[in-house]
MARVEXBA-235519 format. One record per atom (N, C-alpha, C): residue number from 1; residue in one letter; x, y, z. Coordinates in pm, 1 decimal, padded with zeros to 6 digits, always signed. Example, Ala and Ser with C-alpha at 12.3 -4.5 7.8 and 13.67 -1.06 7.14 Angstrom:
% MARVEXBA-235519
+-----+-----+----------+----------+----------+
|   n | res |        x |        y |        z |
+-----+-----+----------+----------+----------+
|   1 |   A | +01319.0 | -00569.0 | +00780.0 |
|   1 |   A | +01230.0 | -00450.0 | +00780.0 |
|   1 |   A | +01320.0 | -00330.0 | +00780.0 |
|   2 |   S | +01285.0 | -00225.0 | +00708.0 |
|   2 |   S | +01367.0 | -00106.0 | +00714.0 |
|   2 |   S | +01290.0 | +00003.0 | +00787.0 |
+-----+-----+----------+----------+----------+
This chain:
% MARVEXBA-235519
+-----+-----+----------+----------+----------+
|   n | res |        x |        y |        z |
+-----+-----+----------+----------+----------+
|   1 |   M | +00465.1 | +00501.3 | -01838.5 |
|   1 |   M | +00547.9 | +00397.6 | -01769.8 |
|   1 |   M | +00552.6 | +00302.2 | -01858.9 |
|   2 |   S | +00686.4 | +00230.6 | -01903.9 |
|   2 |   S | +00686.5 | +00125.9 | -01981.0 |
|   2 |   S | +00650.8 | +00002.6 | -01936.5 |
|   3 |   N | +00630.3 | -00102.6 | -02016.5 |
|   3 |   N | +00565.5 | -00218.7 | -01969.4 |
|   3 |   N | +00669.3 | -00280.2 | -01890.1 |
|   4 |   R | +00821.3 | -00290.3 | -01924.0 |
|   4 |   R | +00894.1 | -00338.0 | -01819.7 |
|   4 |   R | +00903.4 | -00264.0 | -01694.2 |
|   5 |   L | +00893.5 | -00147.3 | -01677.7 |
|   5 |   L | +00869.6 | -00082.5 | -01528.7 |
|   5 |   L | +00735.0 | -00142.8 | -01466.9 |
|   6 |   V | +00634.4 | -00138.9 | -01534.6 |
|   6 |   V | +00509.8 | -00201.3 | -01493.1 |
|   6 |   V | +00521.4 | -00355.3 | -01440.9 |
|   7 |   R | +00597.6 | -00428.3 | -01522.5 |
|   7 |   R | +00608.2 | -00572.5 | -01480.5 |
|   7 |   R | +00695.5 | -00571.6 | -01358.9 |
|   8 |   V | +00803.8 | -00488.7 | -01321.4 |
|   8 |   V | +00908.9 | -00503.6 | -01238.9 |
|   8 |   V | +00821.7 | -00452.1 | -01101.1 |
|   9 |   A | +00729.8 | -00344.1 | -01113.1 |
|   9 |   A | +00662.4 | -00286.8 | -01011.4 |
|   9 |   A | +00558.5 | -00404.0 | -00949.4 |
|  10 |   E | +00515.2 | -00469.2 | -01042.0 |
|  10 |   E | +00402.5 | -00583.0 | -01004.6 |
|  10 |   E | +00495.1 | -00692.8 | -00932.4 |
|  11 |   L | +00599.8 | -00718.1 | -01003.0 |
|  11 |   L | +00698.8 | -00843.3 | -00923.6 |
|  11 |   L | +00739.7 | -00797.4 | -00793.5 |
|  12 |   L | +00792.7 | -00670.0 | -00788.3 |
|  12 |   L | +00836.7 | -00626.5 | -00644.4 |
|  12 |   L | +00706.1 | -00611.8 | -00537.8 |
|  13 |   Q | +00584.4 | -00564.5 | -00593.5 |
|  13 |   Q | +00481.8 | -00564.9 | -00503.8 |
|  13 |   Q | +00438.4 | -00710.8 | -00454.1 |
|  14 |   R | +00458.8 | -00807.9 | -00538.3 |
|  14 |   R | +00401.3 | -00931.9 | -00495.3 |
|  14 |   R | +00493.3 | -00996.5 | -00410.1 |
|  15 |   E | +00651.3 | -00970.1 | -00426.8 |
|  15 |   E | +00749.8 | -01026.1 | -00358.3 |
|  15 |   E | +00739.2 | -00958.7 | -00209.0 |
|  16 |   V | +00728.5 | -00823.6 | -00217.1 |
|  16 |   V | +00729.2 | -00769.4 | -00090.3 |
|  16 |   V | +00602.8 | -00826.3 | +00001.7 |
|  17 |   S | +00504.1 | -00830.9 | -00060.2 |
|  17 |   S | +00367.7 | -00874.5 | +00015.9 |
|  17 |   S | +00416.3 | -01005.4 | +00069.7 |
|  18 |   Q | +00457.1 | -01096.7 | -00022.1 |
|  18 |   Q | +00502.6 | -01253.1 | +00026.9 |
|  18 |   Q | +00601.8 | -01241.0 | +00140.7 |
|  19 |   Q | +00699.4 | -01175.3 | +00147.7 |
|  19 |   Q | +00797.1 | -01164.1 | +00253.7 |
|  19 |   Q | +00725.6 | -01100.9 | +00363.3 |
|  20 |   L | +00637.7 | -01007.0 | +00354.9 |
|  20 |   L | +00577.9 | -00942.8 | +00470.6 |
|  20 |   L | +00499.1 | -01060.1 | +00546.4 |
|  21 |   R | +00414.4 | -01126.5 | +00465.0 |
|  21 |   R | +00321.7 | -01223.7 | +00507.9 |
|  21 |   R | +00397.3 | -01342.3 | +00583.9 |
|  22 |   A | +00502.9 | -01391.9 | +00502.5 |
|  22 |   A | +00609.4 | -01510.4 | +00568.1 |
|  22 |   A | +00670.3 | -01472.9 | +00691.9 |
|  23 |   R | +00741.0 | -01342.9 | +00697.6 |
|  23 |   R | +00825.4 | -01327.1 | +00799.8 |
|  23 |   R | +00774.3 | -01265.1 | +00931.7 |
|  24 |   W | +00664.6 | -01165.2 | +00898.4 |
|  24 |   W | +00593.6 | -01082.0 | +00995.9 |
|  24 |   W | +00431.0 | -01113.1 | +00990.7 |
|  25 |   P | +00403.3 | -01227.2 | +01007.6 |
|  25 |   P | +00229.1 | -01238.8 | +00980.9 |
|  25 |   P | +00154.9 | -01154.0 | +01070.6 |
|  26 |   Q | +00189.5 | -01164.2 | +01191.3 |
|  26 |   Q | +00102.6 | -01077.8 | +01297.4 |
|  26 |   Q | +00110.5 | -00941.6 | +01272.3 |
|  27 |   E | +00223.1 | -00894.1 | +01246.8 |
|  27 |   E | +00227.7 | -00751.5 | +01250.8 |
|  27 |   E | +00193.0 | -00681.4 | +01119.7 |
|  28 |   S | +00184.7 | -00757.9 | +01019.6 |
|  28 |   S | +00142.8 | -00732.0 | +00886.9 |
|  28 |   S | +00007.3 | -00765.2 | +00827.7 |
|  29 |   A | -00061.0 | -00807.3 | +00938.0 |
|  29 |   A | -00206.9 | -00877.6 | +00908.6 |
|  29 |   A | -00304.1 | -00754.7 | +00859.0 |
|  30 |   R | -00274.7 | -00649.6 | +00913.8 |
|  30 |   R | -00367.4 | -00519.1 | +00868.1 |
|  30 |   R | -00293.8 | -00444.4 | +00756.4 |
|  31 |   I | -00188.4 | -00480.7 | +00697.2 |
|  31 |   I | -00134.6 | -00399.2 | +00559.8 |
|  31 |   I | -00170.7 | -00439.6 | +00449.4 |
|  32 |   T | -00204.8 | -00383.5 | +00367.0 |
|  32 |   T | -00229.2 | -00420.9 | +00225.9 |
|  32 |   T | -00169.2 | -00328.1 | +00135.5 |
|  33 |   L | -00070.4 | -00380.9 | +00062.5 |
|  33 |   L | -00007.9 | -00323.6 | -00061.4 |
|  33 |   L | -00090.0 | -00275.2 | -00162.3 |
|  34 |   T | -00099.3 | -00158.2 | -00214.6 |
|  34 |   T | -00200.9 | -00109.2 | -00298.8 |
|  34 |   T | -00152.7 | -00074.5 | -00426.8 |
|  35 |   D | -00015.6 | -00026.7 | -00432.4 |
|  35 |   D | +00040.7 | +00023.1 | -00557.2 |
|  35 |   D | +00174.8 | +00005.0 | -00555.0 |
|  36 |   T | +00248.7 | -00006.1 | -00655.7 |
|  36 |   T | +00408.3 | +00024.6 | -00633.3 |
|  36 |   T | +00457.0 | +00095.0 | -00790.8 |
|  37 |   V | +00519.5 | +00201.6 | -00741.1 |
|  37 |   V | +00597.9 | +00259.4 | -00886.8 |
|  37 |   V | +00758.5 | +00267.2 | -00879.1 |
|  38 |   V | +00800.8 | +00231.0 | -00967.2 |
|  38 |   V | +00937.8 | +00193.6 | -00998.0 |
|  38 |   V | +01000.2 | +00305.8 | -01064.7 |
|  39 |   A | +01106.5 | +00378.3 | -01029.6 |
|  39 |   A | +01188.9 | +00482.8 | -01107.7 |
|  39 |   A | +01242.5 | +00413.2 | -01241.4 |
|  40 |   P | +01250.2 | +00501.6 | -01341.1 |
|  40 |   P | +01320.6 | +00447.3 | -01471.8 |
|  40 |   P | +01445.9 | +00381.9 | -01434.7 |
|  41 |   D | +01528.0 | +00411.1 | -01366.2 |
|  41 |   D | +01649.6 | +00369.5 | -01331.1 |
|  41 |   D | +01661.5 | +00237.4 | -01234.9 |
|  42 |   L | +01546.2 | +00211.0 | -01191.3 |
|  42 |   L | +01540.2 | +00101.3 | -01092.1 |
|  42 |   L | +01625.3 | +00139.7 | -00962.0 |
|  43 |   A | +01635.5 | +00247.8 | -00929.7 |
|  43 |   A | +01698.2 | +00304.5 | -00810.3 |
|  43 |   A | +01591.6 | +00281.6 | -00675.0 |
|  44 |   Q | +01486.6 | +00326.4 | -00703.9 |
|  44 |   Q | +01386.4 | +00333.4 | -00604.4 |
|  44 |   Q | +01244.9 | +00277.5 | -00646.7 |
|  45 |   A | +01184.0 | +00211.8 | -00540.8 |
|  45 |   A | +01050.0 | +00155.5 | -00557.8 |
|  45 |   A | +00969.4 | +00238.9 | -00457.5 |
|  46 |   R | +00859.1 | +00293.6 | -00499.1 |
|  46 |   R | +00745.8 | +00349.8 | -00408.9 |
|  46 |   R | +00655.1 | +00278.7 | -00395.5 |
|  47 |   I | +00620.5 | +00220.3 | -00267.9 |
|  47 |   I | +00500.5 | +00123.0 | -00274.1 |
|  47 |   I | +00403.1 | +00193.5 | -00171.1 |
|  48 |   R | +00299.2 | +00187.5 | -00214.3 |
|  48 |   R | +00156.9 | +00241.4 | -00145.2 |
|  48 |   R | +00117.0 | +00131.0 | -00054.3 |
|  49 |   Y | +00065.8 | +00177.9 | +00074.6 |
|  49 |   Y | -00009.5 | +00063.2 | +00140.1 |
|  49 |   Y | -00110.7 | +00132.4 | +00215.2 |
|  50 |   A | -00199.1 | +00039.8 | +00263.7 |
|  50 |   A | -00338.3 | +00089.3 | +00325.9 |
|  50 |   A | -00331.1 | -00003.4 | +00466.8 |
|  51 |   V | -00388.8 | +00063.6 | +00568.5 |
|  51 |   V | -00380.6 | +00003.2 | +00691.2 |
|  51 |   V | -00537.2 | -00012.7 | +00740.5 |
|  52 |   V | -00561.3 | -00114.1 | +00772.5 |
|  52 |   V | -00717.6 | -00128.2 | +00855.1 |
|  52 |   V | -00707.5 | -00103.9 | +00992.3 |
|  53 |   G | -00799.4 | -00013.6 | +01044.8 |
|  53 |   G | -00804.2 | -00007.7 | +01203.5 |
|  53 |   G | -00774.8 | +00125.1 | +01247.3 |
|  54 |   G | -00765.1 | +00220.0 | +01168.4 |
|  54 |   G | -00726.2 | +00362.8 | +01214.0 |
|  54 |   G | -00600.1 | +00405.4 | +01250.1 |
|  55 |   P | -00579.1 | +00526.3 | +01304.9 |
|  55 |   P | -00466.9 | +00599.3 | +01315.5 |
|  55 |   P | -00377.5 | +00517.8 | +01383.0 |
|  56 |   G | -00398.5 | +00468.7 | +01502.6 |
|  56 |   G | -00314.2 | +00388.5 | +01568.1 |
|  56 |   G | -00229.1 | +00280.1 | +01510.9 |
|  57 |   H | -00317.9 | +00200.6 | +01418.3 |
|  57 |   H | -00260.2 | +00093.2 | +01339.5 |
|  57 |   H | -00176.5 | +00149.8 | +01234.2 |
|  58 |   E | -00207.6 | +00262.6 | +01170.2 |
|  58 |   E | -00142.5 | +00308.7 | +01070.1 |
|  58 |   E | +00018.5 | +00350.2 | +01129.8 |
|  59 |   L | -00013.3 | +00401.5 | +01236.8 |
|  59 |   L | +00125.2 | +00441.7 | +01297.0 |
|  59 |   L | +00224.7 | +00317.6 | +01317.7 |
|  60 |   A | +00180.6 | +00226.4 | +01386.0 |
|  60 |   A | +00243.8 | +00090.3 | +01396.2 |
|  60 |   A | +00273.3 | +00031.2 | +01284.7 |
|  61 |   A | +00209.6 | +00052.7 | +01165.4 |
|  61 |   A | +00236.8 | -00005.1 | +01037.2 |
|  61 |   A | +00367.1 | +00080.5 | +00973.0 |
|  62 |   A | +00357.4 | +00223.2 | +00990.6 |
|  62 |   A | +00457.3 | +00293.3 | +00955.5 |
|  62 |   A | +00571.5 | +00252.7 | +01003.4 |
|  63 |   R | +00582.5 | +00239.5 | +01142.0 |
|  63 |   R | +00715.7 | +00204.9 | +01222.3 |
|  63 |   R | +00759.8 | +00052.7 | +01170.3 |
|  64 |   L | +00673.0 | -00027.0 | +01169.9 |
|  64 |   L | +00719.7 | -00151.4 | +01122.6 |
|  64 |   L | +00777.9 | -00161.0 | +00980.7 |
|  65 |   L | +00720.9 | -00105.1 | +00897.1 |
|  65 |   L | +00786.1 | -00082.1 | +00759.6 |
|  65 |   L | +00901.2 | -00016.1 | +00751.2 |
|  66 |   A | +00930.0 | +00093.4 | +00827.0 |
|  66 |   A | +01052.7 | +00189.0 | +00835.9 |
|  66 |   A | +01159.0 | +00079.3 | +00911.6 |
|  67 |   S | +01127.6 | +00004.7 | +01001.0 |
|  67 |   S | +01225.8 | -00078.4 | +01073.3 |
|  67 |   S | +01270.2 | -00204.9 | +00999.1 |
|  68 |   I | +01188.3 | -00252.6 | +00902.5 |
|  68 |   I | +01230.2 | -00369.3 | +00837.5 |
|  68 |   I | +01261.0 | -00344.1 | +00678.9 |
|  69 |   R | +01268.6 | -00226.0 | +00648.3 |
|  69 |   R | +01273.3 | -00165.0 | +00494.4 |
|  69 |   R | +01412.9 | -00237.5 | +00450.7 |
|  70 |   G | +01515.7 | -00223.9 | +00507.3 |
|  70 |   G | +01660.3 | -00271.0 | +00452.1 |
|  70 |   G | +01649.1 | -00431.7 | +00454.5 |
|  71 |   E | +01579.7 | -00487.6 | +00553.6 |
|  71 |   E | +01584.8 | -00636.7 | +00540.6 |
|  71 |   E | +01481.1 | -00703.0 | +00432.9 |
|  72 |   L | +01363.7 | -00617.1 | +00414.8 |
|  72 |   L | +01276.1 | -00659.8 | +00289.4 |
|  72 |   L | +01373.5 | -00638.9 | +00154.4 |
|  73 |   R | +01441.9 | -00531.1 | +00164.9 |
|  73 |   R | +01512.1 | -00516.5 | +00023.0 |
|  73 |   R | +01608.8 | -00630.7 | +00014.9 |
|  74 |   T | +01683.9 | -00670.9 | +00116.2 |
|  74 |   T | +01770.0 | -00790.4 | +00108.2 |
|  74 |   T | +01688.8 | -00905.0 | +00056.2 |
|  75 |   L | +01593.4 | -00933.7 | +00124.5 |
|  75 |   L | +01505.8 | -01055.7 | +00083.0 |
|  75 |   L | +01456.1 | -01033.2 | -00042.0 |
|  76 |   V | +01394.8 | -00934.7 | -00103.2 |
|  76 |   V | +01363.3 | -00900.3 | -00228.3 |
|  76 |   V | +01485.1 | -00928.9 | -00330.0 |
|  77 |   G | +01584.9 | -00869.4 | -00299.9 |
|  77 |   G | +01700.5 | -00895.1 | -00392.5 |
|  77 |   G | +01730.8 | -01037.3 | -00415.4 |
|  78 |   K | +01720.0 | -01128.2 | -00297.8 |
|  78 |   K | +01758.0 | -01250.6 | -00324.9 |
|  78 |   K | +01642.4 | -01356.2 | -00410.7 |
|  79 |   A | +01541.3 | -01280.8 | -00403.3 |
|  79 |   A | +01407.5 | -01366.0 | -00470.9 |
|  79 |   A | +01409.8 | -01316.3 | -00617.9 |
|  80 |   V | +01430.6 | -01182.3 | -00641.6 |
|  80 |   V | +01402.8 | -01132.4 | -00781.2 |
|  80 |   V | +01551.4 | -01117.8 | -00832.9 |
|  81 |   T | +01556.2 | -01139.5 | -00976.2 |
|  81 |   T | +01691.8 | -01124.9 | -01022.0 |
|  81 |   T | +01672.7 | -00974.1 | -01118.1 |
|  82 |   L | +01758.6 | -00890.0 | -01052.1 |
|  82 |   L | +01747.6 | -00747.2 | -01108.8 |
|  82 |   L | +01893.8 | -00705.2 | -01120.7 |
|  83 |   K | +01929.9 | -00628.4 | -01183.5 |
|  83 |   K | +02064.9 | -00545.8 | -01200.8 |
|  83 |   K | +02093.6 | -00492.1 | -01059.8 |
|  84 |   R | +01993.9 | -00437.7 | -01006.1 |
|  84 |   R | +01983.8 | -00324.4 | -00901.1 |
|  84 |   R | +01852.4 | -00363.2 | -00829.4 |
|  85 |   T | +01879.4 | -00391.3 | -00704.9 |
|  85 |   T | +01736.3 | -00400.9 | -00632.8 |
|  85 |   T | +01730.2 | -00261.9 | -00570.6 |
|  86 |   P | +01582.3 | -00234.2 | -00615.7 |
|  86 |   P | +01553.9 | -00067.2 | -00569.6 |
|  86 |   P | +01550.0 | -00049.1 | -00414.0 |
|  87 |   D | +01559.6 | +00071.3 | -00374.3 |
|  87 |   D | +01553.1 | +00101.7 | -00250.0 |
|  87 |   D | +01387.8 | +00120.7 | -00223.9 |
|  88 |   L | +01352.3 | +00067.6 | -00116.4 |
|  88 |   L | +01200.0 | +00054.7 | -00100.2 |
|  88 |   L | +01168.5 | +00173.6 | -00000.3 |
|  89 |   R | +01044.7 | +00240.7 | -00055.8 |
|  89 |   R | +01006.3 | +00354.1 | +00012.4 |
|  89 |   R | +00877.0 | +00331.1 | +00024.0 |
|  90 |   F | +00810.9 | +00332.7 | +00143.6 |
|  90 |   F | +00672.5 | +00305.0 | +00183.3 |
|  90 |   F | +00584.4 | +00432.1 | +00195.7 |
|  91 |   V | +00465.3 | +00451.9 | +00138.0 |
|  91 |   V | +00391.3 | +00568.7 | +00159.7 |
|  91 |   V | +00263.2 | +00527.8 | +00178.9 |
|  92 |   L | +00202.4 | +00581.7 | +00294.7 |
|  92 |   L | +00058.2 | +00539.0 | +00332.3 |
|  92 |   L | -00028.4 | +00584.1 | +00229.6 |
|  93 |   D | -00116.0 | +00509.9 | +00164.5 |
|  93 |   D | -00226.9 | +00533.1 | +00075.9 |
|  93 |   D | -00360.4 | +00571.8 | +00150.1 |
|  94 |   E | -00383.1 | +00705.3 | +00153.7 |
|  94 |   E | -00524.7 | +00737.6 | +00205.4 |
|  94 |   E | -00644.0 | +00753.1 | +00140.2 |
|  95 |   S | -00634.0 | +00689.2 | -00007.0 |
|  95 |   S | -00737.0 | +00709.6 | -00081.9 |
|  95 |   S | -00858.7 | +00615.9 | -00062.9 |
|  96 |   A | -00848.8 | +00515.6 | +00030.9 |
|  96 |   A | -00964.8 | +00426.3 | +00076.8 |
|  96 |   A | -01034.0 | +00488.5 | +00160.5 |
|  97 |   E | -00963.1 | +00544.7 | +00271.9 |
|  97 |   E | -01007.9 | +00626.9 | +00369.5 |
|  97 |   E | -01097.1 | +00749.8 | +00331.1 |
|  98 |   R | -01021.7 | +00805.4 | +00221.0 |
|  98 |   R | -01086.2 | +00939.0 | +00168.6 |
|  98 |   R | -01209.1 | +00911.4 | +00106.1 |
|  99 |   G | -01221.1 | +00788.7 | +00060.1 |
|  99 |   G | -01355.9 | +00751.4 | -00026.7 |
|  99 |   G | -01449.5 | +00711.6 | +00067.4 |
| 100 |   M | -01416.2 | +00644.3 | +00174.4 |
| 100 |   M | -01514.3 | +00615.0 | +00283.0 |
| 100 |   M | -01566.7 | +00746.3 | +00342.4 |
| 101 |   R | -01474.2 | +00846.1 | +00378.6 |
| 101 |   R | -01536.3 | +00988.8 | +00417.2 |
| 101 |   R | -01658.7 | +01061.9 | +00320.9 |
| 102 |   I | -01617.0 | +01034.0 | +00202.7 |
| 102 |   I | -01686.7 | +01092.3 | +00097.1 |
| 102 |   I | -01816.3 | +01015.7 | +00086.0 |
| 103 |   R | -01812.6 | +00896.3 | +00090.6 |
| 103 |   R | -01930.0 | +00795.3 | +00089.7 |
| 103 |   R | -02030.5 | +00840.8 | +00219.7 |
| 104 |   K | -01943.8 | +00852.2 | +00325.3 |
| 104 |   K | -02031.1 | +00872.2 | +00467.4 |
| 104 |   K | -02117.8 | +01010.1 | +00445.5 |
| 105 |   L | -02064.5 | +01114.1 | +00364.4 |
| 105 |   L | -02092.0 | +01243.1 | +00357.1 |
| 105 |   L | -02200.9 | +01240.3 | +00278.3 |
| 106 |   L | -02185.8 | +01166.1 | +00170.5 |
| 106 |   L | -02299.4 | +01151.8 | +00061.9 |
| 106 |   L | -02422.0 | +01073.9 | +00131.1 |
| 107 |   D | -02415.0 | +00997.3 | +00208.5 |
| 107 |   D | -02512.6 | +00906.1 | +00263.7 |
| 107 |   D | -02578.4 | +01002.7 | +00371.0 |
| 108 |   D | -02501.0 | +01091.0 | +00451.4 |
| 108 |   D | -02556.2 | +01185.1 | +00544.5 |
| 108 |   D | -02646.8 | +01274.2 | +00478.7 |
| 109 |   L | -02621.7 | +01321.6 | +00370.4 |
| 109 |   L | -02678.4 | +01425.5 | +00278.7 |
| 109 |   L | -02822.4 | +01352.6 | +00234.8 |
| 110 |   D | -02813.1 | +01210.8 | +00196.2 |
| 110 |   D | -02926.0 | +01149.8 | +00139.6 |
| 110 |   D | -03029.9 | +01141.2 | +00277.4 |
| 111 |   A | -02973.5 | +01127.6 | +00400.8 |
| 111 |   A | -03067.0 | +01083.8 | +00503.1 |
| 111 |   A | -03090.2 | +01235.6 | +00597.1 |
| 112 |   A | -03054.3 | +01328.4 | +00517.6 |
| 112 |   A | -03099.7 | +01484.0 | +00602.3 |
| 112 |   A | -03243.8 | +01486.3 | +00611.4 |
| 113 |   P | -03318.6 | +01538.0 | +00669.4 |
| 113 |   P | -03447.1 | +01573.6 | +00703.6 |
| 113 |   P | -03480.1 | +01663.6 | +00575.7 |
| 114 |   G | -03594.1 | +01657.7 | +00521.1 |
| 114 |   G | -03641.1 | +01748.3 | +00394.5 |
| 114 |   G | -03561.0 | +01701.2 | +00285.0 |
| 115 |   S | -03502.0 | +01619.6 | +00270.2 |
| 115 |   S | -03439.7 | +01579.7 | +00133.7 |
| 115 |   S | -03528.3 | +01470.6 | +00057.5 |
| 116 |   P | -03538.0 | +01488.6 | -00068.8 |
| 116 |   P | -03655.0 | +01408.0 | -00142.6 |
| 116 |   P | -03598.2 | +01248.7 | -00137.5 |
| 117 |   P | -03714.5 | +01164.6 | -00126.3 |
| 117 |   P | -03681.2 | +01025.1 | -00133.5 |
| 117 |   P | -03610.2 | +00996.6 | -00263.7 |
| 118 |   P | -03531.2 | +00874.9 | -00255.4 |
| 118 |   P | -03446.3 | +00836.5 | -00372.6 |
| 118 |   P | -03541.9 | +00781.9 | -00482.5 |
| 119 |   A | -03498.5 | +00790.3 | -00595.7 |
| 119 |   A | -03598.8 | +00761.3 | -00725.7 |
| 119 |   A | -03572.6 | +00618.1 | -00706.3 |
| 120 |   A | -03696.9 | +00551.5 | -00766.1 |
| 120 |   A | -03689.9 | +00415.9 | -00771.5 |
| 120 |   A | -03646.7 | +00376.3 | -00904.2 |
+-----+-----+----------+----------+----------+
């Protein structure tokens, strides 16, 4: 990805995050934007997000982001000067949850009876 696309992605992520916190503070408190990828023609931006609190909160966050997607695009378009404001697509980022599951499995293996004590 070119430096320009990286800078645009970072700018969009920062602006979307600011707008979420400013306009929907209660609803967006559990949402963290983790990554943004912009298409080379700036037509779309895929924004990954993580949610604290489990499946119920993930569903609520997905509904919120889907319902305010157009309004967010308008707000970002007013704040960021680009030839074309990308269409915002939100994708749940499950990497943190997957990492926690792997960590728990490893901890369970270490705690299993008959396993050797950890090396000092």
